[in-house]
TORKOL-4160 file (C-alpha; in steps of 0.2 Angstrom, whole numbers, padded with zeros to 4 digits, m for minus):
466
<pt num="1" X="0548" Y="0537" Z="m0109"/>
<pt num="2" X="0531" Y="0549" Z="m0109"/>
<pt num="3" X="0529" Y="0563" Z="m0097"/>
<pt num="4" X="0514" Y="0553" Z="m0090"/>
<pt num="5" X="0526" Y="0540" Z="m0086"/>
<pt num="6" X="0538" Y="0550" Z="m0076"/>
<pt num="7" X="0541" Y="0542" Z="m0058"/>
<pt num="8" X="0531" Y="0550" Z="m0046"/>
<pt num="9" X="0542" Y="0563" Z="m0031"/>
<pt num="10" X="0538" Y="0556" Z="m0012"/>
<pt num="11" X="0526" Y="0567" Z="m0002"/>
<pt num="12" X="0536" Y="0582" Z="0008"/>
<pt num="13" X="0528" Y="0584" Z="0026"/>
<pt num="14" X="0529" Y="0601" Z="0032"/>
<pt num="15" X="0532" Y="0603" Z="0050"/>
<pt num="16" X="0521" Y="0615" Z="0061"/>
<pt num="17" X="0528" Y="0628" Z="0073"/>
<pt num="18" X="0533" Y="0617" Z="0089"/>
<pt num="19" X="0533" Y="0603" Z="0084"/>
<pt num="20" X="0547" Y="0589" Z="0086"/>
<pt num="21" X="0554" Y="0579" Z="0068"/>
<pt num="22" X="0564" Y="0565" Z="0071"/>
<pt num="23" X="0558" Y="0562" Z="0089"/>
<pt num="24" X="0556" Y="0542" Z="0092"/>
<pt num="25" X="0543" Y="0536" Z="0104"/>
<pt num="26" X="0558" Y="0531" Z="0117"/>
<pt num="27" X="0563" Y="0549" Z="0119"/>
<pt num="28" X="0544" Y="0553" Z="0125"/>
<pt num="29" X="0544" Y="0538" Z="0136"/>
<pt num="30" X="0560" Y="0543" Z="0147"/>
<pt num="31" X="0552" Y="0561" Z="0144"/>
<pt num="32" X="0536" Y="0556" Z="0153"/>
<pt num="33" X="0547" Y="0546" Z="0166"/>
<pt num="34" X="0556" Y="0560" Z="0170"/>
<pt num="35" X="0540" Y="0573" Z="0171"/>
<pt num="36" X="0534" Y="0558" Z="0183"/>
<pt num="37" X="0550" Y="0557" Z="0193"/>
<pt num="38" X="0549" Y="0576" Z="0196"/>
<pt num="39" X="0531" Y="0575" Z="0202"/>
<pt num="40" X="0535" Y="0562" Z="0214"/>
<pt num="41" X="0549" Y="0572" Z="0221"/>
<pt num="42" X="0539" Y="0588" Z="0223"/>
<pt num="43" X="0525" Y="0578" Z="0232"/>
<pt num="44" X="0537" Y="0573" Z="0244"/>
<pt num="45" X="0544" Y="0592" Z="0246"/>
<pt num="46" X="0526" Y="0596" Z="0250"/>
<pt num="47" X="0525" Y="0584" Z="0263"/>
<pt num="48" X="0542" Y="0586" Z="0273"/>
<pt num="49" X="0536" Y="0606" Z="0269"/>
<pt num="50" X="0520" Y="0604" Z="0279"/>
<pt num="51" X="0529" Y="0593" Z="0293"/>
<pt num="52" X="0542" Y="0605" Z="0294"/>
<pt num="53" X="0528" Y="0620" Z="0296"/>
<pt num="54" X="0517" Y="0609" Z="0307"/>
<pt num="55" X="0534" Y="0606" Z="0320"/>
<pt num="56" X="0537" Y="0625" Z="0317"/>
<pt num="57" X="0519" Y="0629" Z="0323"/>
<pt num="58" X="0522" Y="0619" Z="0338"/>
<pt num="59" X="0538" Y="0625" Z="0342"/>
<pt num="60" X="0530" Y="0643" Z="0340"/>
<pt num="61" X="0516" Y="0638" Z="0352"/>
<pt num="62" X="0527" Y="0631" Z="0364"/>
<pt num="63" X="0537" Y="0646" Z="0365"/>
<pt num="64" X="0521" Y="0657" Z="0367"/>
<pt num="65" X="0515" Y="0645" Z="0381"/>
<pt num="66" X="0531" Y="0646" Z="0390"/>
<pt num="67" X="0532" Y="0666" Z="0388"/>
<pt num="68" X="0516" Y="0670" Z="0393"/>
<pt num="69" X="0517" Y="0656" Z="0407"/>
<pt num="70" X="0531" Y="0667" Z="0415"/>
<pt num="71" X="0529" Y="0675" Z="0432"/>
<pt num="72" X="0545" Y="0684" Z="0429"/>
<pt num="73" X="0545" Y="0699" Z="0417"/>
<pt num="74" X="0553" Y="0698" Z="0400"/>
<pt num="75" X="0557" Y="0708" Z="0387"/>
<pt num="76" X="0569" Y="0708" Z="0372"/>
<pt num="77" X="0578" Y="0723" Z="0366"/>
<pt num="78" X="0589" Y="0727" Z="0350"/>
<pt num="79" X="0606" Y="0732" Z="0354"/>
<pt num="80" X="0602" Y="0750" Z="0356"/>
<pt num="81" X="0589" Y="0745" Z="0369"/>
<pt num="82" X="0573" Y="0745" Z="0359"/>
<pt num="83" X="0560" Y="0734" Z="0364"/>
<pt num="84" X="0556" Y="0718" Z="0352"/>
<pt num="85" X="0545" Y="0709" Z="0362"/>
<pt num="86" X="0538" Y="0706" Z="0379"/>
<pt num="87" X="0529" Y="0695" Z="0388"/>
<pt num="88" X="0512" Y="0695" Z="0398"/>
<pt num="89" X="0520" Y="0697" Z="0415"/>
<pt num="90" X="0529" Y="0712" Z="0410"/>
<pt num="91" X="0512" Y="0719" Z="0403"/>
<pt num="92" X="0504" Y="0715" Z="0419"/>
<pt num="93" X="0517" Y="0724" Z="0428"/>
<pt num="94" X="0518" Y="0741" Z="0419"/>
<pt num="95" X="0499" Y="0743" Z="0414"/>
<pt num="96" X="0506" Y="0744" Z="0395"/>
<pt num="97" X="0502" Y="0733" Z="0382"/>
<pt num="98" X="0514" Y="0721" Z="0373"/>
<pt num="99" X="0508" Y="0731" Z="0357"/>
<pt num="100" X="0513" Y="0747" Z="0366"/>
<pt num="101" X="0530" Y="0741" Z="0372"/>
<pt num="102" X="0536" Y="0737" Z="0355"/>
<pt num="103" X="0548" Y="0750" Z="0345"/>
<pt num="104" X="0549" Y="0759" Z="0363"/>
<pt num="105" X="0564" Y="0763" Z="0371"/>
<pt num="106" X="0568" Y="0750" Z="0386"/>
<pt num="107" X="0572" Y="0765" Z="0398"/>
<pt num="108" X="0555" Y="0770" Z="0397"/>
<pt num="109" X="0552" Y="0757" Z="0409"/>
<pt num="110" X="0563" Y="0763" Z="0425"/>
<pt num="111" X="0555" Y="0771" Z="0438"/>
<pt num="112" X="0567" Y="0788" Z="0439"/>
<pt num="113" X="0581" Y="0796" Z="0426"/>
<pt num="114" X="0596" Y="0788" Z="0439"/>
<pt num="115" X="0590" Y="0773" Z="0436"/>
<pt num="116" X="0588" Y="0773" Z="0418"/>
<pt num="117" X="0606" Y="0781" Z="0420"/>
<pt num="118" X="0611" Y="0767" Z="0427"/>
<pt num="119" X="0601" Y="0754" Z="0417"/>
<pt num="120" X="0613" Y="0761" Z="0401"/>
<pt num="121" X="0628" Y="0760" Z="0411"/>
<pt num="122" X="0626" Y="0741" Z="0415"/>
<pt num="123" X="0616" Y="0736" Z="0400"/>
<pt num="124" X="0619" Y="0745" Z="0385"/>
<pt num="125" X="0636" Y="0753" Z="0386"/>
<pt num="126" X="0647" Y="0741" Z="0390"/>
<pt num="127" X="0642" Y="0732" Z="0375"/>
<pt num="128" X="0631" Y="0713" Z="0376"/>
<pt num="129" X="0637" Y="0703" Z="0392"/>
<pt num="130" X="0630" Y="0694" Z="0405"/>
<pt num="131" X="0623" Y="0703" Z="0420"/>
<pt num="132" X="0616" Y="0696" Z="0436"/>
<pt num="133" X="0604" Y="0702" Z="0450"/>
<pt num="134" X="0606" Y="0722" Z="0445"/>
<pt num="135" X="0594" Y="0729" Z="0456"/>
<pt num="136" X="0586" Y="0743" Z="0448"/>
<pt num="137" X="0568" Y="0752" Z="0452"/>
<pt num="138" X="0554" Y="0750" Z="0438"/>
<pt num="139" X="0540" Y="0759" Z="0436"/>
<pt num="140" X="0524" Y="0749" Z="0442"/>
<pt num="141" X="0504" Y="0750" Z="0434"/>
<pt num="142" X="0500" Y="0762" Z="0449"/>
<pt num="143" X="0513" Y="0774" Z="0446"/>
<pt num="144" X="0525" Y="0766" Z="0461"/>
<pt num="145" X="0545" Y="0763" Z="0461"/>
<pt num="146" X="0547" Y="0743" Z="0463"/>
<pt num="147" X="0563" Y="0736" Z="0465"/>
<pt num="148" X="0567" Y="0723" Z="0453"/>
<pt num="149" X="0581" Y="0710" Z="0451"/>
<pt num="150" X="0586" Y="0711" Z="0434"/>
<pt num="151" X="0594" Y="0697" Z="0422"/>
<pt num="152" X="0603" Y="0700" Z="0408"/>
<pt num="153" X="0609" Y="0688" Z="0392"/>
<pt num="154" X="0616" Y="0693" Z="0375"/>
<pt num="155" X="0608" Y="0689" Z="0359"/>
<pt num="156" X="0617" Y="0681" Z="0345"/>
<pt num="157" X="0615" Y="0677" Z="0325"/>
<pt num="158" X="0619" Y="0662" Z="0317"/>
<pt num="159" X="0637" Y="0668" Z="0314"/>
<pt num="160" X="0638" Y="0676" Z="0328"/>
<pt num="161" X="0631" Y="0694" Z="0327"/>
<pt num="162" X="0627" Y="0702" Z="0342"/>
<pt num="163" X="0606" Y="0706" Z="0339"/>
<pt num="164" X="0603" Y="0712" Z="0357"/>
<pt num="165" X="0596" Y="0708" Z="0372"/>
<pt num="166" X="0583" Y="0695" Z="0383"/>
<pt num="167" X="0582" Y="0704" Z="0400"/>
<pt num="168" X="0570" Y="0695" Z="0414"/>
<pt num="169" X="0568" Y="0700" Z="0432"/>
<pt num="170" X="0558" Y="0697" Z="0447"/>
<pt num="171" X="0551" Y="0711" Z="0461"/>
<pt num="172" X="0565" Y="0711" Z="0475"/>
<pt num="173" X="0549" Y="0710" Z="0487"/>
<pt num="174" X="0544" Y="0692" Z="0481"/>
<pt num="175" X="0561" Y="0687" Z="0481"/>
<pt num="176" X="0565" Y="0694" Z="0499"/>
<pt num="177" X="0548" Y="0685" Z="0504"/>
<pt num="178" X="0554" Y="0669" Z="0496"/>
<pt num="179" X="0570" Y="0669" Z="0505"/>
<pt num="180" X="0561" Y="0672" Z="0521"/>
<pt num="181" X="0551" Y="0657" Z="0518"/>
<pt num="182" X="0565" Y="0646" Z="0513"/>
<pt num="183" X="0573" Y="0652" Z="0533"/>
<pt num="184" X="0558" Y="0648" Z="0540"/>
<pt num="185" X="0558" Y="0630" Z="0533"/>
<pt num="186" X="0577" Y="0627" Z="0536"/>
<pt num="187" X="0574" Y="0633" Z="0554"/>
<pt num="188" X="0558" Y="0622" Z="0555"/>
<pt num="189" X="0569" Y="0608" Z="0549"/>
<pt num="190" X="0585" Y="0610" Z="0561"/>
<pt num="191" X="0571" Y="0610" Z="0575"/>
<pt num="192" X="0563" Y="0595" Z="0569"/>
<pt num="193" X="0579" Y="0587" Z="0567"/>
<pt num="194" X="0583" Y="0591" Z="0586"/>
<pt num="195" X="0569" Y="0584" Z="0591"/>
<pt num="196" X="0569" Y="0566" Z="0580"/>
<pt num="197" X="0587" Y="0566" Z="0590"/>
<pt num="198" X="0580" Y="0568" Z="0604"/>
<pt num="199" X="0564" Y="0558" Z="0601"/>
<pt num="200" X="0576" Y="0542" Z="0596"/>
<pt num="201" X="0588" Y="0546" Z="0612"/>
<pt num="202" X="0572" Y="0544" Z="0623"/>
<pt num="203" X="0565" Y="0529" Z="0614"/>
<pt num="204" X="0581" Y="0519" Z="0618"/>
<pt num="205" X="0582" Y="0527" Z="0635"/>
<pt num="206" X="0564" Y="0520" Z="0637"/>
<pt num="207" X="0567" Y="0503" Z="0630"/>
<pt num="208" X="0582" Y="0503" Z="0643"/>
<pt num="209" X="0572" Y="0509" Z="0661"/>
<pt num="210" X="0570" Y="0490" Z="0666"/>
<pt num="211" X="0589" Y="0485" Z="0664"/>
<pt num="212" X="0593" Y="0503" Z="0673"/>
<pt num="213" X="0579" Y="0501" Z="0689"/>
<pt num="214" X="0586" Y="0483" Z="0691"/>
<pt num="215" X="0603" Y="0489" Z="0692"/>
<pt num="216" X="0601" Y="0503" Z="0701"/>
<pt num="217" X="0591" Y="0492" Z="0714"/>
<pt num="218" X="0606" Y="0483" Z="0719"/>
<pt num="219" X="0618" Y="0495" Z="0726"/>
<pt num="220" X="0603" Y="0506" Z="0733"/>
<pt num="221" X="0598" Y="0489" Z="0743"/>
<pt num="222" X="0614" Y="0489" Z="0750"/>
<pt num="223" X="0616" Y="0505" Z="0756"/>
<pt num="224" X="0597" Y="0505" Z="0763"/>
<pt num="225" X="0602" Y="0489" Z="0772"/>
<pt num="226" X="0621" Y="0496" Z="0779"/>
<pt num="227" X="0610" Y="0511" Z="0785"/>
<pt num="228" X="0599" Y="0502" Z="0794"/>
<pt num="229" X="0612" Y="0492" Z="0803"/>
<pt num="230" X="0621" Y="0511" Z="0806"/>
<pt num="231" X="0606" Y="0516" Z="0815"/>
<pt num="232" X="0604" Y="0503" Z="0826"/>
<pt num="233" X="0622" Y="0504" Z="0830"/>
<pt num="234" X="0621" Y="0522" Z="0832"/>
<pt num="235" X="0605" Y="0519" Z="0845"/>
<pt num="236" X="0617" Y="0505" Z="0855"/>
<pt num="237" X="0634" Y="0517" Z="0855"/>
<pt num="238" X="0620" Y="0533" Z="0861"/>
<pt num="239" X="0615" Y="0520" Z="0875"/>
<pt num="240" X="0633" Y="0515" Z="0880"/>
<pt num="241" X="0638" Y="0532" Z="0879"/>
<pt num="242" X="0622" Y="0537" Z="0890"/>
<pt num="243" X="0629" Y="0525" Z="0904"/>
<pt num="244" X="0646" Y="0533" Z="0903"/>
<pt num="245" X="0641" Y="0549" Z="0906"/>
<pt num="246" X="0627" Y="0545" Z="0917"/>
<pt num="247" X="0641" Y="0541" Z="0930"/>
<pt num="248" X="0639" Y="0522" Z="0931"/>
<pt num="249" X="0652" Y="0511" Z="0937"/>
<pt num="250" X="0666" Y="0503" Z="0930"/>
<pt num="251" X="0655" Y="0486" Z="0931"/>
<pt num="252" X="0640" Y="0493" Z="0925"/>
<pt num="253" X="0648" Y="0500" Z="0910"/>
<pt num="254" X="0658" Y="0482" Z="0906"/>
<pt num="255" X="0642" Y="0476" Z="0909"/>
<pt num="256" X="0630" Y="0487" Z="0897"/>
<pt num="257" X="0646" Y="0485" Z="0884"/>
<pt num="258" X="0645" Y="0466" Z="0884"/>
<pt num="259" X="0625" Y="0466" Z="0882"/>
<pt num="260" X="0625" Y="0479" Z="0868"/>
<pt num="261" X="0640" Y="0471" Z="0858"/>
<pt num="262" X="0648" Y="0487" Z="0858"/>
<pt num="263" X="0666" Y="0478" Z="0852"/>
<pt num="264" X="0657" Y="0470" Z="0839"/>
<pt num="265" X="0648" Y="0487" Z="0832"/>
<pt num="266" X="0665" Y="0496" Z="0831"/>
<pt num="267" X="0673" Y="0481" Z="0822"/>
<pt num="268" X="0658" Y="0481" Z="0811"/>
<pt num="269" X="0658" Y="0500" Z="0807"/>
<pt num="270" X="0671" Y="0499" Z="0795"/>
<pt num="271" X="0666" Y="0489" Z="0782"/>
<pt num="272" X="0649" Y="0495" Z="0784"/>
<pt num="273" X="0655" Y="0513" Z="0780"/>
<pt num="274" X="0665" Y="0508" Z="0767"/>
<pt num="275" X="0651" Y="0496" Z="0757"/>
<pt num="276" X="0638" Y="0511" Z="0760"/>
<pt num="277" X="0650" Y="0522" Z="0750"/>
<pt num="278" X="0655" Y="0508" Z="0738"/>
<pt num="279" X="0635" Y="0507" Z="0736"/>
<pt num="280" X="0632" Y="0527" Z="0734"/>
<pt num="281" X="0648" Y="0528" Z="0722"/>
<pt num="282" X="0640" Y="0513" Z="0712"/>
<pt num="283" X="0622" Y="0522" Z="0711"/>
<pt num="284" X="0632" Y="0539" Z="0705"/>
<pt num="285" X="0641" Y="0530" Z="0691"/>
<pt num="286" X="0624" Y="0524" Z="0686"/>
<pt num="287" X="0616" Y="0539" Z="0689"/>
<pt num="288" X="0631" Y="0548" Z="0680"/>
<pt num="289" X="0631" Y="0535" Z="0665"/>
<pt num="290" X="0612" Y="0538" Z="0662"/>
<pt num="291" X="0614" Y="0558" Z="0663"/>
<pt num="292" X="0628" Y="0557" Z="0648"/>
<pt num="293" X="0617" Y="0544" Z="0639"/>
<pt num="294" X="0599" Y="0554" Z="0638"/>
<pt num="295" X="0605" Y="0573" Z="0642"/>
<pt num="296" X="0605" Y="0581" Z="0625"/>
<pt num="297" X="0623" Y="0587" Z="0628"/>
<pt num="298" X="0633" Y="0600" Z="0615"/>
<pt num="299" X="0647" Y="0586" Z="0610"/>
<pt num="300" X="0661" Y="0593" Z="0622"/>
<pt num="301" X="0676" Y="0581" Z="0619"/>
<pt num="302" X="0684" Y="0571" Z="0634"/>
<pt num="303" X="0695" Y="0557" Z="0635"/>
<pt num="304" X="0685" Y="0543" Z="0642"/>
<pt num="305" X="0688" Y="0523" Z="0641"/>
<pt num="306" X="0678" Y="0515" Z="0627"/>
<pt num="307" X="0679" Y="0497" Z="0636"/>
<pt num="308" X="0670" Y="0505" Z="0652"/>
<pt num="309" X="0656" Y="0513" Z="0639"/>
<pt num="310" X="0653" Y="0495" Z="0630"/>
<pt num="311" X="0652" Y="0485" Z="0647"/>
<pt num="312" X="0640" Y="0500" Z="0655"/>
<pt num="313" X="0628" Y="0497" Z="0637"/>
<pt num="314" X="0630" Y="0478" Z="0639"/>
<pt num="315" X="0625" Y="0478" Z="0656"/>
<pt num="316" X="0608" Y="0491" Z="0653"/>
<pt num="317" X="0604" Y="0479" Z="0637"/>
<pt num="318" X="0606" Y="0462" Z="0644"/>
<pt num="319" X="0596" Y="0468" Z="0659"/>
<pt num="320" X="0584" Y="0477" Z="0648"/>
<pt num="321" X="0580" Y="0461" Z="0636"/>
<pt num="322" X="0567" Y="0449" Z="0643"/>
<pt num="323" X="0573" Y="0434" Z="0633"/>
<pt num="324" X="0590" Y="0427" Z="0638"/>
<pt num="325" X="0603" Y="0436" Z="0627"/>
<pt num="326" X="0621" Y="0433" Z="0628"/>
<pt num="327" X="0635" Y="0444" Z="0624"/>
<pt num="328" X="0652" Y="0437" Z="0623"/>
<pt num="329" X="0667" Y="0452" Z="0625"/>
<pt num="330" X="0684" Y="0450" Z="0617"/>
<pt num="331" X="0691" Y="0466" Z="0622"/>
<pt num="332" X="0706" Y="0473" Z="0629"/>
<pt num="333" X="0709" Y="0479" Z="0646"/>
<pt num="334" X="0708" Y="0498" Z="0640"/>
<pt num="335" X="0703" Y="0506" Z="0624"/>
<pt num="336" X="0708" Y="0526" Z="0626"/>
<pt num="337" X="0696" Y="0537" Z="0615"/>
<pt num="338" X="0693" Y="0554" Z="0617"/>
<pt num="339" X="0676" Y="0564" Z="0610"/>
<pt num="340" X="0660" Y="0562" Z="0618"/>
<pt num="341" X="0656" Y="0547" Z="0628"/>
<pt num="342" X="0638" Y="0550" Z="0630"/>
<pt num="343" X="0634" Y="0551" Z="0609"/>
<pt num="344" X="0648" Y="0536" Z="0609"/>
<pt num="345" X="0637" Y="0526" Z="0623"/>
<pt num="346" X="0622" Y="0528" Z="0611"/>
<pt num="347" X="0629" Y="0521" Z="0597"/>
<pt num="348" X="0635" Y="0506" Z="0606"/>
<pt num="349" X="0618" Y="0503" Z="0613"/>
<pt num="350" X="0610" Y="0503" Z="0597"/>
<pt num="351" X="0622" Y="0492" Z="0589"/>
<pt num="352" X="0619" Y="0480" Z="0603"/>
<pt num="353" X="0600" Y="0483" Z="0603"/>
<pt num="354" X="0597" Y="0481" Z="0585"/>
<pt num="355" X="0610" Y="0465" Z="0588"/>
<pt num="356" X="0598" Y="0459" Z="0599"/>
<pt num="357" X="0584" Y="0461" Z="0589"/>
<pt num="358" X="0591" Y="0452" Z="0577"/>
<pt num="359" X="0597" Y="0438" Z="0586"/>
<pt num="360" X="0580" Y="0433" Z="0593"/>
<pt num="361" X="0576" Y="0430" Z="0574"/>
<pt num="362" X="0587" Y="0417" Z="0571"/>
<pt num="363" X="0587" Y="0398" Z="0578"/>
<pt num="364" X="0597" Y="0397" Z="0594"/>
<pt num="365" X="0600" Y="0406" Z="0608"/>
<pt num="366" X="0601" Y="0424" Z="0605"/>
<pt num="367" X="0622" Y="0429" Z="0606"/>
<pt num="368" X="0632" Y="0444" Z="0601"/>
<pt num="369" X="0650" Y="0443" Z="0601"/>
<pt num="370" X="0661" Y="0460" Z="0601"/>
<pt num="371" X="0679" Y="0459" Z="0598"/>
<pt num="372" X="0692" Y="0473" Z="0597"/>
<pt num="373" X="0706" Y="0473" Z="0585"/>
<pt num="374" X="0718" Y="0488" Z="0591"/>
<pt num="375" X="0728" Y="0494" Z="0575"/>
<pt num="376" X="0739" Y="0510" Z="0570"/>
<pt num="377" X="0731" Y="0524" Z="0578"/>
<pt num="378" X="0712" Y="0515" Z="0577"/>
<pt num="379" X="0702" Y="0503" Z="0584"/>
<pt num="380" X="0689" Y="0491" Z="0575"/>
<pt num="381" X="0676" Y="0485" Z="0586"/>
<pt num="382" X="0666" Y="0470" Z="0578"/>
<pt num="383" X="0648" Y="0466" Z="0583"/>
<pt num="384" X="0642" Y="0450" Z="0575"/>
<pt num="385" X="0625" Y="0442" Z="0579"/>
<pt num="386" X="0618" Y="0424" Z="0575"/>
<pt num="387" X="0603" Y="0431" Z="0568"/>
<pt num="388" X="0596" Y="0430" Z="0548"/>
<pt num="389" X="0610" Y="0442" Z="0541"/>
<pt num="390" X="0603" Y="0454" Z="0533"/>
<pt num="391" X="0593" Y="0455" Z="0515"/>
<pt num="392" X="0606" Y="0459" Z="0501"/>
<pt num="393" X="0592" Y="0470" Z="0493"/>
<pt num="394" X="0592" Y="0480" Z="0509"/>
<pt num="395" X="0611" Y="0482" Z="0516"/>
<pt num="396" X="0615" Y="0497" Z="0509"/>
<pt num="397" X="0600" Y="0506" Z="0516"/>
<pt num="398" X="0602" Y="0502" Z="0533"/>
<pt num="399" X="0611" Y="0520" Z="0537"/>
<pt num="400" X="0595" Y="0529" Z="0528"/>
<pt num="401" X="0585" Y="0541" Z="0538"/>
<pt num="402" X="0569" Y="0532" Z="0543"/>
<pt num="403" X="0572" Y="0517" Z="0534"/>
<pt num="404" X="0567" Y="0500" Z="0546"/>
<pt num="405" X="0564" Y="0482" Z="0544"/>
<pt num="406" X="0553" Y="0485" Z="0560"/>
<pt num="407" X="0535" Y="0482" Z="0559"/>
<pt num="408" X="0526" Y="0499" Z="0561"/>
<pt num="409" X="0526" Y="0507" Z="0577"/>
<pt num="410" X="0541" Y="0497" Z="0582"/>
<pt num="411" X="0557" Y="0505" Z="0574"/>
<pt num="412" X="0558" Y="0523" Z="0572"/>
<pt num="413" X="0573" Y="0519" Z="0557"/>
<pt num="414" X="0585" Y="0533" Z="0565"/>
<pt num="415" X="0594" Y="0524" Z="0576"/>
<pt num="416" X="0608" Y="0518" Z="0566"/>
<pt num="417" X="0605" Y="0534" Z="0555"/>
<pt num="418" X="0611" Y="0546" Z="0569"/>
<pt num="419" X="0623" Y="0533" Z="0573"/>
<pt num="420" X="0632" Y="0534" Z="0557"/>
<pt num="421" X="0632" Y="0554" Z="0559"/>
<pt num="422" X="0639" Y="0551" Z="0577"/>
<pt num="423" X="0653" Y="0541" Z="0571"/>
<pt num="424" X="0657" Y="0553" Z="0555"/>
<pt num="425" X="0659" Y="0566" Z="0567"/>
<pt num="426" X="0671" Y="0556" Z="0578"/>
<pt num="427" X="0684" Y="0554" Z="0563"/>
<pt num="428" X="0677" Y="0536" Z="0563"/>
<pt num="429" X="0666" Y="0525" Z="0550"/>
<pt num="430" X="0651" Y="0512" Z="0553"/>
<pt num="431" X="0650" Y="0497" Z="0541"/>
<pt num="432" X="0638" Y="0483" Z="0540"/>
<pt num="433" X="0640" Y="0468" Z="0530"/>
<pt num="434" X="0634" Y="0449" Z="0531"/>
<pt num="435" X="0648" Y="0436" Z="0540"/>
<pt num="436" X="0652" Y="0421" Z="0528"/>
<pt num="437" X="0646" Y="0409" Z="0545"/>
<pt num="438" X="0629" Y="0417" Z="0545"/>
<pt num="439" X="0623" Y="0434" Z="0555"/>
<pt num="440" X="0626" Y="0453" Z="0553"/>
<pt num="441" X="0642" Y="0461" Z="0558"/>
<pt num="442" X="0643" Y="0478" Z="0561"/>
<pt num="443" X="0660" Y="0486" Z="0561"/>
<pt num="444" X="0665" Y="0502" Z="0569"/>
<pt num="445" X="0680" Y="0510" Z="0568"/>
<pt num="446" X="0686" Y="0525" Z="0577"/>
<pt num="447" X="0702" Y="0534" Z="0580"/>
<pt num="448" X="0712" Y="0532" Z="0596"/>
<pt num="449" X="0717" Y="0548" Z="0607"/>
<pt num="450" X="0729" Y="0557" Z="0601"/>
<pt num="451" X="0726" Y="0554" Z="0583"/>
<pt num="452" X="0712" Y="0564" Z="0577"/>
<pt num="453" X="0709" Y="0583" Z="0580"/>
<pt num="454" X="0700" Y="0585" Z="0599"/>
<pt num="455" X="0688" Y="0599" Z="0590"/>
<pt num="456" X="0679" Y="0588" Z="0578"/>
<pt num="457" X="0666" Y="0581" Z="0588"/>
<pt num="458" X="0662" Y="0596" Z="0596"/>
<pt num="459" X="0646" Y="0603" Z="0586"/>
<pt num="460" X="0628" Y="0604" Z="0590"/>
<pt num="461" X="0617" Y="0589" Z="0593"/>
<pt num="462" X="0607" Y="0594" Z="0578"/>
<pt num="463" X="0620" Y="0588" Z="0565"/>
<pt num="464" X="0621" Y="0571" Z="0571"/>
<pt num="465" X="0603" Y="0568" Z="0562"/>
<pt num="466" X="0611" Y="0574" Z="0546"/>
């Protein structure tokens, strides 16, 4: 074979520096996909970072607004008491800028060396701990020493290392003024409670005036009639005695005796006197009950009969009611209690009045049934009216102060609230429910005499309205 007929060798490719040899197209596509994935992750990280930066900036602005709006002074110190930051209230208090305060010892803020030594002992020497109401004088911007109530809270890192403390304070003068204002508001509230209690009692008393006046009219009229009769009898007796002392004869005296009806007068005198005394005693009892009801008593405890209190309250309310109001009583002969009879009468009167107002909204004649059940150590009274009952939506609120279902101007909303407080202070309970057969039932439970602490009711009248 000639030289010209020899086979031609294949061409050799010379690789340049940095050029990959033998890499297929699939590998390049995989590399491009990975680059896209990394780029997408970078974009997501950038968006998340921007969101976190926005939240961080928002948090910083919130913290800054809180610090600048604080009325109390505040400073942040390291473990050695060097000021790291402060708020504008401290800046305004001491007259130094926040930049000037940073890096200075906290002790420079105190008014004298003694106060600084006490602050060092209380806040620094005993290590990081909470301190409350540490009253020390600070130097104000005018150079005066102002007592400030300081509170200290330690700061720690995420791993529990002590970083320093946060100190807040308020001038004691402001605290005293705030306390005086709070004390004055408390006194005003107590006076208002007493006035409301008195107003409610007087309102109830005013509603009963007509009934009490009618009840007083009977014994007073009886006494007045007897007194007129006694005066006529006294004139006849005086004329008869005049005949005797004038030296008249026996026949003339006998004639005067028959004419003046002396024998009849002597027979009538005992009954007239006894009737007059009875009428006066009834009047005294009515006035005494009225006084017990209306006077702002001190809650002196005494033994009394609850049956007499209920009967008196029923008479007053029934005679004051313009409409026909029937009250059916199912009571034992006596229910001995210990406490304030005047306050318990106020409770019973209020329950009867509320029952009357509710019963007038029913279909039939207004009727109230009062029954008593004696159990071991207590008595349960049930006031059941024939009204429409208590709406379920408000049955849990009827004892709340100022809550009333009556029209504006017709009720204060304090009667049941005050009654609830009185009953509680007598060791009892007052509940409200609806009877299955219709109507509302107020259940009053009280301890019998001898089964309670006899000092319980003896509290101020203002406490009843709480």
